[in-house]
N, CA, C, O and the ligand as a Tripos MOL2 file, in Angstrom:
@<TRIPOS>MOLECULE
protein
  281   279    71     0     0
PROTEIN
NO_CHARGES

@<TRIPOS>ATOM
      1 N          55.7640   13.9480  147.5440 N.3       1 MET1
      2 CA         54.7820   15.0190  147.3110 C.3       1 MET1
      3 C          55.0680   15.7470  146.0080 C.2       1 MET1
      4 O          56.2080   16.1080  145.7150 O.2       1 MET1
      5 N          54.0560   15.9480  145.2640 N.am      2 ALA2
      6 CA         54.2430   16.6210  143.9800 C.3       2 ALA2
      7 C          54.2380   18.1310  144.1740 C.2       2 ALA2
      8 O          53.5360   18.6750  145.0260 O.2       2 ALA2
      9 N          55.0310   18.7670  143.3700 N.am      3 TYR3
     10 CA         55.0170   20.2240  143.3840 C.3       3 TYR3
     11 C          55.3410   20.7250  141.9920 C.2       3 TYR3
     12 O          55.9080   19.9980  141.1760 O.2       3 TYR3
     13 N          54.9850   21.9460  141.7280 N.am      4 HIS4
     14 CA         55.2870   22.4880  140.4040 C.3       4 HIS4
     15 C          55.5520   23.9840  140.5050 C.2       4 HIS4
     16 O          55.3390   24.6190  141.5380 O.2       4 HIS4
     17 N          56.0150   24.5020  139.4140 N.am      5 SER5
     18 CA         56.2820   25.9310  139.3790 C.3       5 SER5
     19 C          55.1990   26.6420  138.5990 C.2       5 SER5
     20 O          54.6930   26.1370  137.5970 O.2       5 SER5
     21 N          54.8620   27.7970  139.0650 N.am      6 LYS6
     22 CA         53.8970   28.6330  138.3560 C.3       6 LYS6
     23 C          54.2910   28.7990  136.8980 C.2       6 LYS6
     24 O          53.4530   28.8560  135.9990 O.2       6 LYS6
     25 N          55.6040   28.8730  136.7010 N.am      7 ARG7
     26 CA         56.0880   29.2780  135.3900 C.3       7 ARG7
     27 C          56.4740   28.1250  134.4790 C.2       7 ARG7
     28 O          56.8270   28.3530  133.3220 O.2       7 ARG7
     29 N          56.4160   26.8990  134.9680 N.am      8 SER8
     30 CA         56.8330   25.7980  134.1040 C.3       8 SER8
     31 C          55.6620   24.9060  133.7250 C.2       8 SER8
     32 O          54.5800   24.9720  134.3090 O.2       8 SER8
     33 N          55.9180   24.0670  132.7210 N.am      9 LYS9
     34 CA         54.8380   23.2240  132.2140 C.3       9 LYS9
     35 C          54.8510   21.8370  132.8190 C.2       9 LYS9
     36 O          54.0430   20.9830  132.4560 O.2       9 LYS9
     37 N          55.7660   21.6170  133.7390 N.am     10 VAL10
     38 CA         55.8740   20.2880  134.3220 C.3      10 VAL10
     39 C          55.7740   20.3370  135.8460 C.2      10 VAL10
     40 O          55.9290   21.3870  136.4690 O.2      10 VAL10
     41 N          55.5140   19.1850  136.4110 N.am     11 TYR11
     42 CA         55.5340   19.1180  137.8730 C.3      11 TYR11
     43 C          56.6090   18.1510  138.3340 C.2      11 TYR11
     44 O          57.1020   17.3450  137.5440 O.2      11 TYR11
     45 N          56.9710   18.2260  139.5890 N.am     12 HIS12
     46 CA         58.0670   17.4150  140.1190 C.3      12 HIS12
     47 C          57.6050   16.5820  141.2970 C.2      12 HIS12
     48 O          56.6740   16.9370  142.0190 O.2      12 HIS12
     49 N          58.2810   15.4730  141.4620 N.am     13 THR13
     50 CA         57.9600   14.6310  142.6070 C.3      13 THR13
     51 C          59.1880   14.3980  143.4690 C.2      13 THR13
     52 O          59.0740   13.9950  144.6270 O.2      13 THR13
     53 N          60.3580   14.6500  142.9060 N.am     14 GLN14
     54 CA         61.6090   14.4000  143.6290 C.3      14 GLN14
     55 C          62.1170   15.6880  144.2680 C.2      14 GLN14
     56 O          62.1610   16.7480  143.6440 O.2      14 GLN14
     57 N          62.4920   15.5560  145.5180 N.am     15 ASN15
     58 CA         63.0410   16.7310  146.1930 C.3      15 ASN15
     59 C          64.4340   17.0720  145.6890 C.2      15 ASN15
     60 O          64.8750   18.2190  145.7680 O.2      15 ASN15
     61 N          65.1140   16.0670  145.1740 N.am     16 ASN16
     62 CA         66.4810   16.3270  144.7190 C.3      16 ASN16
     63 C          66.5540   16.5870  143.2140 C.2      16 ASN16
     64 O          67.6340   16.5720  142.6240 O.2      16 ASN16
     65 N          65.4230   16.8180  142.6170 N.am     17 CYS17
     66 CA         65.4160   17.1120  141.1900 C.3      17 CYS17
     67 C          66.0640   18.4800  140.9450 C.2      17 CYS17
     68 O          65.6450   19.4790  141.5290 O.2      17 CYS17
     69 N          67.0760   18.5240  140.0910 N.am     18 PRO18
     70 CA         67.7570   19.8030  139.8350 C.3      18 PRO18
     71 C          66.8280   20.8450  139.2260 C.2      18 PRO18
     72 O          66.9550   22.0400  139.4920 O.2      18 PRO18
     73 N          65.9120   20.3830  138.4220 N.am     19 VAL19
     74 CA         64.9630   21.3090  137.8020 C.3      19 VAL19
     75 C          64.0250   21.8670  138.8690 C.2      19 VAL19
     76 O          63.7460   23.0650  138.9200 O.2      19 VAL19
     77 N          63.5540   20.9660  139.7110 N.am     20 GLY20
     78 CA         62.6600   21.3870  140.7790 C.3      20 GLY20
     79 C          63.3610   22.2940  141.7630 C.2      20 GLY20
     80 O          62.7730   23.2320  142.3000 O.2      20 GLY20
     81 N          64.6400   21.9950  141.9910 N.am     21 LYS21
     82 CA         65.4060   22.8020  142.9320 C.3      21 LYS21
     83 C          65.5920   24.2220  142.4300 C.2      21 LYS21
     84 O          65.6930   25.1720  143.2070 O.2      21 LYS21
     85 N          65.6330   24.3380  141.1260 N.am     22 ALA22
     86 CA         65.8510   25.6600  140.5270 C.3      22 ALA22
     87 C          64.6120   26.5400  140.6400 C.2      22 ALA22
     88 O          64.6680   27.7510  140.4250 O.2      22 ALA22
     89 N          63.5050   25.9100  140.9800 N.am     23 VAL23
     90 CA         62.2690   26.6760  141.1240 C.3      23 VAL23
     91 C          62.3350   27.5160  142.3940 C.2      23 VAL23
     92 O          62.6230   27.0010  143.4750 O.2      23 VAL23
     93 N          62.0750   28.7670  142.2600 N.am     24 LYS24
     94 CA         62.1030   29.6330  143.4350 C.3      24 LYS24
     95 C          60.9310   29.3260  144.3330 C.2      24 LYS24
     96 O          59.8550   28.9480  143.8710 O.2      24 LYS24
     97 N          61.1510   29.4920  145.6150 N.am     25 LYS25
     98 CA         60.1370   29.1130  146.5900 C.3      25 LYS25
     99 C          58.8140   29.8150  146.3460 C.2      25 LYS25
    100 O          57.7460   29.2190  146.4860 O.2      25 LYS25
    101 N          58.8940   31.0590  145.9880 N.am     26 ARG26
    102 CA         57.6400   31.7920  145.8140 C.3      26 ARG26
    103 C          56.8940   31.3650  144.5570 C.2      26 ARG26
    104 O          55.7010   31.6310  144.4120 O.2      26 ARG26
    105 N          57.6110   30.6950  143.6390 N.am     27 ASN27
    106 CA         56.9390   30.2050  142.4310 C.3      27 ASN27
    107 C          56.4870   28.7650  142.5890 C.2      27 ASN27
    108 O          55.8560   28.1930  141.7000 O.2      27 ASN27
    109 N          56.8160   28.1970  143.7190 N.am     28 ARG28
    110 CA         56.5430   26.7990  143.9500 C.3      28 ARG28
    111 C          55.1200   26.5940  144.4740 C.2      28 ARG28
    112 O          54.6890   27.2430  145.4260 O.2      28 ARG28
    113 N          54.4120   25.6810  143.8290 N.am     29 LEU29
    114 CA         53.0580   25.3830  144.2740 C.3      29 LEU29
    115 C          52.9060   23.8950  144.5090 C.2      29 LEU29
    116 O          53.5190   23.0930  143.8030 O.2      29 LEU29
    117 N          52.1050   23.5110  145.4800 N.am     30 PRO30
    118 CA         51.8880   22.0880  145.7480 C.3      30 PRO30
    119 C          50.9750   21.4690  144.6910 C.2      30 PRO30
    120 O          50.1460   22.1460  144.0840 O.2      30 PRO30
    121 N          51.1540   20.1580  144.4910 N.am     31 GLY31
    122 CA         50.2830   19.4580  143.5440 C.3      31 GLY31
    123 C          50.8900   19.3840  142.1590 C.2      31 GLY31
    124 O          52.0070   19.8430  141.9230 O.2      31 GLY31
    125 N          50.1420   18.8070  141.2600 N.am     32 THR32
    126 CA         50.6490   18.6200  139.9010 C.3      32 THR32
    127 C          50.2460   19.7690  138.9870 C.2      32 THR32
    128 O          50.8610   19.9680  137.9400 O.2      32 THR32
    129 N          49.2520   20.5070  139.3580 N.am     33 GLY33
    130 CA         48.7920   21.6100  138.5310 C.3      33 GLY33
    131 C          48.2410   21.1330  137.2060 C.2      33 GLY33
    132 O          48.0940   21.9190  136.2700 O.2      33 GLY33
    133 N          47.9340   19.8390  137.1190 N.am     34 GLY34
    134 CA         47.4210   19.2740  135.8710 C.3      34 GLY34
    135 C          48.4740   19.2480  134.7840 C.2      34 GLY34
    136 O          48.1600   19.2250  133.5940 O.2      34 GLY34
    137 N          49.7490   19.2520  135.2130 N.am     35 LYS35
    138 CA         50.8410   19.2990  134.2430 C.3      35 LYS35
    139 C          51.4600   17.9290  134.0470 C.2      35 LYS35
    140 O          51.0810   16.9500  134.6900 O.2      35 LYS35
    141 N          52.4280   17.8900  133.1360 N.am     36 LYS36
    142 CA         53.1580   16.6370  132.9040 C.3      36 LYS36
    143 C          54.2400   16.4790  133.9510 C.2      36 LYS36
    144 O          54.6920   17.4550  134.5520 O.2      36 LYS36
    145 N          54.6510   15.2370  134.1630 N.am     37 MET37
    146 CA         55.7410   15.0160  135.1000 C.3      37 MET37
    147 C          57.0610   15.3810  134.4490 C.2      37 MET37
    148 O          57.2960   15.0860  133.2770 O.2      37 MET37
    149 N          57.9000   16.0140  135.2100 N.am     38 CYS38
    150 CA         59.2250   16.3960  134.7340 C.3      38 CYS38
    151 C          60.0250   15.1430  134.3450 C.2      38 CYS38
    152 O          59.9060   14.0970  134.9820 O.2      38 CYS38
    153 N          60.8290   15.2670  133.3040 N.am     39 ASN39
    154 CA         61.5710   14.1040  132.8100 C.3      39 ASN39
    155 C          62.5180   13.5240  133.8480 C.2      39 ASN39
    156 O          62.6330   12.3080  134.0010 O.2      39 ASN39
    157 N          63.1790   14.4020  134.5430 N.am     40 PHE40
    158 CA         64.1220   13.9340  135.5590 C.3      40 PHE40
    159 C          63.3900   13.1590  136.6510 C.2      40 PHE40
    160 O          63.8200   12.0840  137.0680 O.2      40 PHE40
    161 N          62.2900   13.7230  137.0960 N.am     41 CYS41
    162 CA         61.5370   13.0770  138.1650 C.3      41 CYS41
    163 C          60.9980   11.7250  137.7050 C.2      41 CYS41
    164 O          60.9150   10.7750  138.4840 O.2      41 CYS41
    165 N          60.6400   11.6590  136.4460 N.am     42 LYS42
    166 CA         60.1530   10.4070  135.8910 C.3      42 LYS42
    167 C          61.2330    9.3440  136.0090 C.2      42 LYS42
    168 O          60.9950    8.2370  136.4940 O.2      42 LYS42
    169 N          62.4170    9.7070  135.5570 N.am     43 MET43
    170 CA         63.5350    8.7620  135.5850 C.3      43 MET43
    171 C          63.9480    8.4460  137.0030 C.2      43 MET43
    172 O          64.2050    7.2920  137.3470 O.2      43 MET43
    173 N          64.0100    9.4680  137.8140 N.am     44 ALA44
    174 CA         64.4270    9.2850  139.2000 C.3      44 ALA44
    175 C          63.4370    8.3970  139.9290 C.2      44 ALA44
    176 O          63.8200    7.5390  140.7240 O.2      44 ALA44
    177 N          62.1710    8.6100  139.6520 N.am     45 GLY45
    178 CA         61.1270    7.8240  140.2900 C.3      45 GLY45
    179 C          61.2530    6.3580  139.9470 C.2      45 GLY45
    180 O          61.0110    5.4820  140.7770 O.2      45 GLY45
    181 N          61.6400    6.1040  138.6970 N.am     46 LYS46
    182 CA         61.7900    4.7110  138.2550 C.3      46 LYS46
    183 C          63.0880    4.1070  138.7520 C.2      46 LYS46
    184 O          63.1030    3.0640  139.4050 O.2      46 LYS46
    185 N          64.1860    4.7930  138.4270 N.am     47 GLY47
    186 CA         65.5090    4.2260  138.6900 C.3      47 GLY47
    187 C          65.9290    4.2950  140.1420 C.2      47 GLY47
    188 O          66.3090    3.2870  140.7360 O.2      47 GLY47
    189 N          65.8610    5.4810  140.7100 N.am     48 MET48
    190 CA         66.4160    5.6740  142.0410 C.3      48 MET48
    191 C          65.6050    4.9690  143.1100 C.2      48 MET48
    192 O          66.1520    4.4640  144.0910 O.2      48 MET48
    193 N          64.3150    4.9400  142.9150 N.am     49 ALA49
    194 CA         63.4610    4.3110  143.9140 C.3      49 ALA49
    195 C          63.8430    2.8450  144.0640 C.2      49 ALA49
    196 O          63.8060    2.2870  145.1610 O.2      49 ALA49
    197 N          64.2090    2.2330  142.9460 N.am     50 LYS50
    198 CA         64.6130    0.8260  142.9580 C.3      50 LYS50
    199 C          65.8740    0.6260  143.7720 C.2      50 LYS50
    200 O          65.9400   -0.2110  144.6720 O.2      50 LYS50
    201 N          66.8750    1.4240  143.4250 N.am     51 LYS51
    202 CA         68.1850    1.2710  144.0620 C.3      51 LYS51
    203 C          68.2580    1.9480  145.4150 C.2      51 LYS51
    204 O          69.1230    1.6440  146.2360 O.2      51 LYS51
    205 N          67.3350    2.8690  145.6320 N.am     52 GLY52
    206 CA         67.3660    3.6090  146.8850 C.3      52 GLY52
    207 C          68.5930    4.4970  146.9750 C.2      52 GLY52
    208 O          69.1430    4.7370  148.0490 O.2      52 GLY52
    209 N          68.9940    4.9680  145.8240 N.am     53 LYS53
    210 CA         70.2090    5.7970  145.7860 C.3      53 LYS53
    211 C          69.8370    7.2460  146.0350 C.2      53 LYS53
    212 O          69.0790    7.8550  145.2800 O.2      53 LYS53
    213 N          70.3700    7.7640  147.0770 N.am     54 LYS54
    214 CA         70.0950    9.1710  147.3680 C.3      54 LYS54
    215 C          71.4090    9.8910  147.5910 C.2      54 LYS54
    216 O          72.3020    9.4300  148.3010 O.2      54 LYS54
    217 N          71.4800   11.0250  146.9580 N.am     55 ARG55
    218 CA         72.7340   11.7740  147.1050 C.3      55 ARG55
    219 C          72.4330   13.2060  147.4850 C.2      55 ARG55
    220 O          71.6780   13.9010  146.8070 O.2      55 ARG55
    221 N          73.0150   13.6220  148.5440 N.am     56 THR56
    222 CA         72.8490   15.0350  148.9000 C.3      56 THR56
    223 C          74.2090   15.7100  148.8250 C.2      56 THR56
    224 O          75.1790   15.2870  149.4540 O.2      56 THR56
    225 N          74.2440   16.7360  148.0590 N.am     57 VAL57
    226 CA         75.4960   17.4710  147.9280 C.3      57 VAL57
    227 C          75.5200   18.5930  148.9460 C.2      57 VAL57
    228 O          74.6550   19.4690  148.9550 O.2      57 VAL57
    229 N          76.4980   18.5500  149.7780 N.am     58 ARG58
    230 CA         76.6120   19.5860  150.7980 C.3      58 ARG58
    231 C          77.4540   20.7360  150.2710 C.2      58 ARG58
    232 O          78.2640   20.5860  149.3570 O.2      58 ARG58
    233 N          77.2380   21.8450  150.8630 N.am     59 LYS59
    234 CA         77.9240   23.0240  150.3580 C.3      59 LYS59
    235 C          79.1630   23.3580  151.1840 C.2      59 LYS59
    236 O          79.4790   24.5230  151.4260 O.2      59 LYS59
    237 N          79.8320   22.3330  151.5950 N.am     60 LYS60
    238 CA         81.0700   22.5180  152.3600 C.3      60 LYS60
    239 C          82.0870   23.3300  151.5790 C.2      60 LYS60
    240 O          82.7040   24.2600  152.0970 O.2      60 LYS60
    241 N          82.2400   22.9550  150.3340 N.am     61 MET61
    242 CA         83.2410   23.5920  149.4840 C.3      61 MET61
    243 C          82.9950   25.0910  149.3860 C.2      61 MET61
    244 O          83.9240   25.8950  149.4620 O.2      61 MET61
    245 N          81.7540   25.4450  149.2190 N.am     62 ALA62
    246 CA         81.4070   26.8540  149.0740 C.3      62 ALA62
    247 C          81.7800   27.6240  150.3310 C.2      62 ALA62
    248 O          82.2650   28.7540  150.2700 O.2      62 ALA62
    249 N          81.5440   26.9940  151.4580 N.am     63 LYS63
    250 CA         81.8600   27.6110  152.7400 C.3      63 LYS63
    251 C          83.3530   27.8910  152.8420 C.2      63 LYS63
    252 O          83.7750   28.9880  153.2070 O.2      63 LYS63
    253 N          84.1230   26.8950  152.5190 N.am     64 LYS64
    254 CA         85.5830   27.0140  152.5910 C.3      64 LYS64
    255 C          86.0710   28.1480  151.6930 C.2      64 LYS64
    256 O          86.9070   28.9660  152.0780 O.2      64 LYS64
    257 N          85.5250   28.1640  150.4990 N.am     65 ALA65
    258 CA         85.9530   29.1650  149.5230 C.3      65 ALA65
    259 C          85.6780   30.5670  150.0550 C.2      65 ALA65
    260 O          86.4730   31.4880  149.8670 O.2      65 ALA65
    261 N          84.5640   30.7030  150.7050 N.am     66 LYS66
    262 CA         84.1820   32.0070  151.2330 C.3      66 LYS66
    263 C          85.1680   32.4560  152.3040 C.2      66 LYS66
    264 O          85.5670   33.6180  152.3690 O.2      66 LYS66
    265 N          85.5390   31.5090  153.1250 N.am     67 ARG67
    266 CA         86.4290   31.7860  154.2450 C.3      67 ARG67
    267 C          87.7630   32.3500  153.7860 C.2      67 ARG67
    268 O          88.3470   33.2380  154.4080 O.2      67 ARG67
    269 N          88.2190   31.7930  152.6660 N.am     68 ARG68
    270 CA         89.5580   32.1620  152.2010 C.3      68 ARG68
    271 C          89.5810   33.5040  151.4630 C.2      68 ARG68
    272 O          90.6380   34.0380  151.1290 O.2      68 ARG68
    273 N          88.4060   34.0130  151.2300 N.am     69 ARG69
    274 CA         88.3300   35.2680  150.4780 C.3      69 ARG69
    275 C          88.9500   36.4180  151.2820 C.2      69 ARG69
    276 O          88.8020   36.4860  152.5020 O.2      69 ARG69
    277 N          89.6140   37.2780  150.6080 N.am     70 ARG70
    278 CA         90.1120   38.4310  151.3580 C.3      70 ARG70
    279 C          89.7970   39.7700  150.6970 C.2      70 ARG70
    280 O          90.1610   40.8200  151.2260 O.2      70 ARG70
    281 ZN         61.6400   17.3450  138.3140 Zn       71 ZN71
@<TRIPOS>BOND
     1     1     2 1
     2     2     3 1
     3     3     4 2
     4     3     5 am
     5     5     6 1
     6     6     7 1
     7     7     8 2
     8     7     9 am
     9     9    10 1
    10    10    11 1
    11    11    12 2
    12    11    13 am
    13    13    14 1
    14    14    15 1
    15    15    16 2
    16    15    17 am
    17    17    18 1
    18    18    19 1
    19    19    20 2
    20    19    21 am
    21    21    22 1
    22    22    23 1
    23    23    24 2
    24    23    25 am
    25    25    26 1
    26    26    27 1
    27    27    28 2
    28    27    29 am
    29    29    30 1
    30    30    31 1
    31    31    32 2
    32    31    33 am
    33    33    34 1
    34    34    35 1
    35    35    36 2
    36    35    37 am
    37    37    38 1
    38    38    39 1
    39    39    40 2
    40    39    41 am
    41    41    42 1
    42    42    43 1
    43    43    44 2
    44    43    45 am
    45    45    46 1
    46    46    47 1
    47    47    48 2
    48    47    49 am
    49    49    50 1
    50    50    51 1
    51    51    52 2
    52    51    53 am
    53    53    54 1
    54    54    55 1
    55    55    56 2
    56    55    57 am
    57    57    58 1
    58    58    59 1
    59    59    60 2
    60    59    61 am
    61    61    62 1
    62    62    63 1
    63    63    64 2
    64    63    65 am
    65    65    66 1
    66    66    67 1
    67    67    68 2
    68    67    69 am
    69    69    70 1
    70    70    71 1
    71    71    72 2
    72    71    73 am
    73    73    74 1
    74    74    75 1
    75    75    76 2
    76    75    77 am
    77    77    78 1
    78    78    79 1
    79    79    80 2
    80    79    81 am
    81    81    82 1
    82    82    83 1
    83    83    84 2
    84    83    85 am
    85    85    86 1
    86    86    87 1
    87    87    88 2
    88    87    89 am
    89    89    90 1
    90    90    91 1
    91    91    92 2
    92    91    93 am
    93    93    94 1
    94    94    95 1
    95    95    96 2
    96    95    97 am
    97    97    98 1
    98    98    99 1
    99    99   100 2
   100    99   101 am
   101   101   102 1
   102   102   103 1
   103   103   104 2
   104   103   105 am
   105   105   106 1
   106   106   107 1
   107   107   108 2
   108   107   109 am
   109   109   110 1
   110   110   111 1
   111   111   112 2
   112   111   113 am
   113   113   114 1
   114   114   115 1
   115   115   116 2
   116   115   117 am
   117   117   118 1
   118   118   119 1
   119   119   120 2
   120   119   121 am
   121   121   122 1
   122   122   123 1
   123   123   124 2
   124   123   125 am
   125   125   126 1
   126   126   127 1
   127   127   128 2
   128   127   129 am
   129   129   130 1
   130   130   131 1
   131   131   132 2
   132   131   133 am
   133   133   134 1
   134   134   135 1
   135   135   136 2
   136   135   137 am
   137   137   138 1
   138   138   139 1
   139   139   140 2
   140   139   141 am
   141   141   142 1
   142   142   143 1
   143   143   144 2
   144   143   145 am
   145   145   146 1
   146   146   147 1
   147   147   148 2
   148   147   149 am
   149   149   150 1
   150   150   151 1
   151   151   152 2
   152   151   153 am
   153   153   154 1
   154   154   155 1
   155   155   156 2
   156   155   157 am
   157   157   158 1
   158   158   159 1
   159   159   160 2
   160   159   161 am
   161   161   162 1
   162   162   163 1
   163   163   164 2
   164   163   165 am
   165   165   166 1
   166   166   167 1
   167   167   168 2
   168   167   169 am
   169   169   170 1
   170   170   171 1
   171   171   172 2
   172   171   173 am
   173   173   174 1
   174   174   175 1
   175   175   176 2
   176   175   177 am
   177   177   178 1
   178   178   179 1
   179   179   180 2
   180   179   181 am
   181   181   182 1
   182   182   183 1
   183   183   184 2
   184   183   185 am
   185   185   186 1
   186   186   187 1
   187   187   188 2
   188   187   189 am
   189   189   190 1
   190   190   191 1
   191   191   192 2
   192   191   193 am
   193   193   194 1
   194   194   195 1
   195   195   196 2
   196   195   197 am
   197   197   198 1
   198   198   199 1
   199   199   200 2
   200   199   201 am
   201   201   202 1
   202   202   203 1
   203   203   204 2
   204   203   205 am
   205   205   206 1
   206   206   207 1
   207   207   208 2
   208   207   209 am
   209   209   210 1
   210   210   211 1
   211   211   212 2
   212   211   213 am
   213   213   214 1
   214   214   215 1
   215   215   216 2
   216   215   217 am
   217   217   218 1
   218   218   219 1
   219   219   220 2
   220   219   221 am
   221   221   222 1
   222   222   223 1
   223   223   224 2
   224   223   225 am
   225   225   226 1
   226   226   227 1
   227   227   228 2
   228   227   229 am
   229   229   230 1
   230   230   231 1
   231   231   232 2
   232   231   233 am
   233   233   234 1
   234   234   235 1
   235   235   236 2
   236   235   237 am
   237   237   238 1
   238   238   239 1
   239   239   240 2
   240   239   241 am
   241   241   242 1
   242   242   243 1
   243   243   244 2
   244   243   245 am
   245   245   246 1
   246   246   247 1
   247   247   248 2
   248   247   249 am
   249   249   250 1
   250   250   251 1
   251   251   252 2
   252   251   253 am
   253   253   254 1
   254   254   255 1
   255   255   256 2
   256   255   257 am
   257   257   258 1
   258   258   259 1
   259   259   260 2
   260   259   261 am
   261   261   262 1
   262   262   263 1
   263   263   264 2
   264   263   265 am
   265   265   266 1
   266   266   267 1
   267   267   268 2
   268   267   269 am
   269   269   270 1
   270   270   271 1
   271   271   272 2
   272   271   273 am
   273   273   274 1
   274   274   275 1
   275   275   276 2
   276   275   277 am
   277   277   278 1
   278   278   279 1
   279   279   280 2
@<TRIPOS>SUBSTRUCTURE
     1 MET1         2 RESIDUE 1 A MET
     2 ALA2         6 RESIDUE 1 A ALA
     3 TYR3        10 RESIDUE 1 A TYR
     4 HIS4        14 RESIDUE 1 A HIS
     5 SER5        18 RESIDUE 1 A SER
     6 LYS6        22 RESIDUE 1 A LYS
     7 ARG7        26 RESIDUE 1 A ARG
     8 SER8        30 RESIDUE 1 A SER
     9 LYS9        34 RESIDUE 1 A LYS
    10 VAL10       38 RESIDUE 1 A VAL
    11 TYR11       42 RESIDUE 1 A TYR
    12 HIS12       46 RESIDUE 1 A HIS
    13 THR13       50 RESIDUE 1 A THR
    14 GLN14       54 RESIDUE 1 A GLN
    15 ASN15       58 RESIDUE 1 A ASN
    16 ASN16       62 RESIDUE 1 A ASN
    17 CYS17       66 RESIDUE 1 A CYS
    18 PRO18       70 RESIDUE 1 A PRO
    19 VAL19       74 RESIDUE 1 A VAL
    20 GLY20       78 RESIDUE 1 A GLY
    21 LYS21       82 RESIDUE 1 A LYS
    22 ALA22       86 RESIDUE 1 A ALA
    23 VAL23       90 RESIDUE 1 A VAL
    24 LYS24       94 RESIDUE 1 A LYS
    25 LYS25       98 RESIDUE 1 A LYS
    26 ARG26      102 RESIDUE 1 A ARG
    27 ASN27      106 RESIDUE 1 A ASN
    28 ARG28      110 RESIDUE 1 A ARG
    29 LEU29      114 RESIDUE 1 A LEU
    30 PRO30      118 RESIDUE 1 A PRO
    31 GLY31      122 RESIDUE 1 A GLY
    32 THR32      126 RESIDUE 1 A THR
    33 GLY33      130 RESIDUE 1 A GLY
    34 GLY34      134 RESIDUE 1 A GLY
    35 LYS35      138 RESIDUE 1 A LYS
    36 LYS36      142 RESIDUE 1 A LYS
    37 MET37      146 RESIDUE 1 A MET
    38 CYS38      150 RESIDUE 1 A CYS
    39 ASN39      154 RESIDUE 1 A ASN
    40 PHE40      158 RESIDUE 1 A PHE
    41 CYS41      162 RESIDUE 1 A CYS
    42 LYS42      166 RESIDUE 1 A LYS
    43 MET43      170 RESIDUE 1 A MET
    44 ALA44      174 RESIDUE 1 A ALA
    45 GLY45      178 RESIDUE 1 A GLY
    46 LYS46      182 RESIDUE 1 A LYS
    47 GLY47      186 RESIDUE 1 A GLY
    48 MET48      190 RESIDUE 1 A MET
    49 ALA49      194 RESIDUE 1 A ALA
    50 LYS50      198 RESIDUE 1 A LYS
    51 LYS51      202 RESIDUE 1 A LYS
    52 GLY52      206 RESIDUE 1 A GLY
    53 LYS53      210 RESIDUE 1 A LYS
    54 LYS54      214 RESIDUE 1 A LYS
    55 ARG55      218 RESIDUE 1 A ARG
    56 THR56      222 RESIDUE 1 A THR
    57 VAL57      226 RESIDUE 1 A VAL
    58 ARG58      230 RESIDUE 1 A ARG
    59 LYS59      234 RESIDUE 1 A LYS
    60 LYS60      238 RESIDUE 1 A LYS
    61 MET61      242 RESIDUE 1 A MET
    62 ALA62      246 RESIDUE 1 A ALA
    63 LYS63      250 RESIDUE 1 A LYS
    64 LYS64      254 RESIDUE 1 A LYS
    65 ALA65      258 RESIDUE 1 A ALA
    66 LYS66      262 RESIDUE 1 A LYS
    67 ARG67      266 RESIDUE 1 A ARG
    68 ARG68      270 RESIDUE 1 A ARG
    69 ARG69      274 RESIDUE 1 A ARG
    70 ARG70      278 RESIDUE 1 A ARG
    71 ZN71       281 GROUP 0 **** ****
């Protein structure tokens, strides 16, 4: 599903796109908005779709760090 940010000139198709992820939820709109595809999503769409490589980074480390805080 394509989505874009109110404030940017590009749209995204990848959920794991770092640029798309940086978009705040309230600025996020569905669709392409008649914009260009984001460069990362373009590459990801081509490369990753082929290999089926998906990586999700979990925030385990952040949790641990918080715990140790005093
Ligand atoms: Zn993107």
